[in-house]
C-alpha positions, 0 to 999 in steps of 0.5 A: 500500500502506498501510504493508505491508497488501496489498489483497484478500490473501485473495482473491488467495490464493483465486484464485491457489491457491498450493501447495507447490512452485508457481512464481509471478510477482509483477510488482508486488512493492512492499513484498512483502505478497502475495509473502510469502503466496505464498512461505509457501504454496509452501514448502518449495521453491516459487519466486517471480519478483519484479518491480518497475519502481521500484528503491526498492520492489524494495530494500524487497522484498528486505529484507522477503523476506530470509528467503525469499531462496533461493527468490526471483529479484528483477528490476528491469523493467516488467511489459509483456513478462512472458512474455519476462522469465519465459523469461529467468529460467526461469519459463516455464509458471508456475502463476500471475501477480499484478499489483497495479496501484495506486500504492504509498503509499511512492511517494505519501508521498515528496515527491521523487517528485512523485506527490502534491498534498499534498506539495511536490516536483518534478514527476517522477511516474516510477515507473521513475526510469531513464526520461527523461520526467517530468511537468514535461517534459509540462507545459512542452513539450506544446501546450495541446491535448495537455495538455487531451487528456491530462487528459480521456483519462486523468483523465476531467477535465471541465474539462480545457480551462480547466485546460490553459489555466491550466497553459500560462499558468503555465509554466514549472512546476517543483513540485507546488505550482505545478501545484495553484495552476494547477488551483485558478485554474480550480476553486477550492480543495478543498471538504469532502466532495469529491475534491481538485480536483487529483486527476484532473489528477495521475492523468492525468499519472501514467498518461501519464508511465508509459504505464500503460494501454498497458503494462497491455494488453501485460502482460495479453496477455503474461501469458497466455503466461507461465502453464501450462495451468491457470495463473492470472492475478490483476489488481487495479486501482484505477480504471475505465480499468484495470478496463475493459482487464482485463475486455475482455482476459479476455473476449477472451484472447490464448490460450484460457482462462476468466474465474474472476470472473463479477463483479468482486471488491471488498473486504469491509466488514471489510477496508475498516475495516482498510485504507481504500485497498482501497475502490477495489480491483477484482480479476479472475482468469483461468485458461488452458485 
């Protein structure tokens, strides 16, 4: 999220179609931008289950949505078992579920989280800081082959093998700067007009540490059991690996339903000018029969 600007906000509302009295679940509440719009449109008595695996994001969402407090239930959890969470919080048969899978700028810009190659910080990369596995654990204990496979499978990094070799030679690695140095020994430094050479490695490690792709697969299946007949699921993804999962799951759903987005929805030119982060955002929507 760039500041508090939620991506594809109008499109989310178009497909979720929140109305007064509606009951919705936002499984990645973040700074609360999408949730605010849903709560405004479901007034006066609509309810929202706001979930996030990042405790600091949840704290910020509580503050941002304080004026809606009686109508919001906040929950610190991963979204993969959303149907069970919905049942426990009396949100079964909800009208809609929203997931914005992008990493928030709050996380990226906090050096202590270790998500960015632009800031020096510990090699952490956990979205949920209560989980034990960190990026440093992966880089310092896995074999060269394992690291190469992670970079190739989750970051689509073509130079995964030499980068993995450089990482192993540089061990132990403790900071993001040390990791960037190990990558640039293979790739050279950043070049104008191209993505930073560390981009794919950092993406791959983040996805692996947080088990993002498996969690997304489990979430999409589970979310289909969390909505009523006519209930909708809207998912925003930010790279091809995630979008592929959502597309395939919606086409072969766990329960009967129909795809609402014949083509993937992307940001308008106007939104791209306003919020550059929306450039890689892709939205897909599905409705339960």
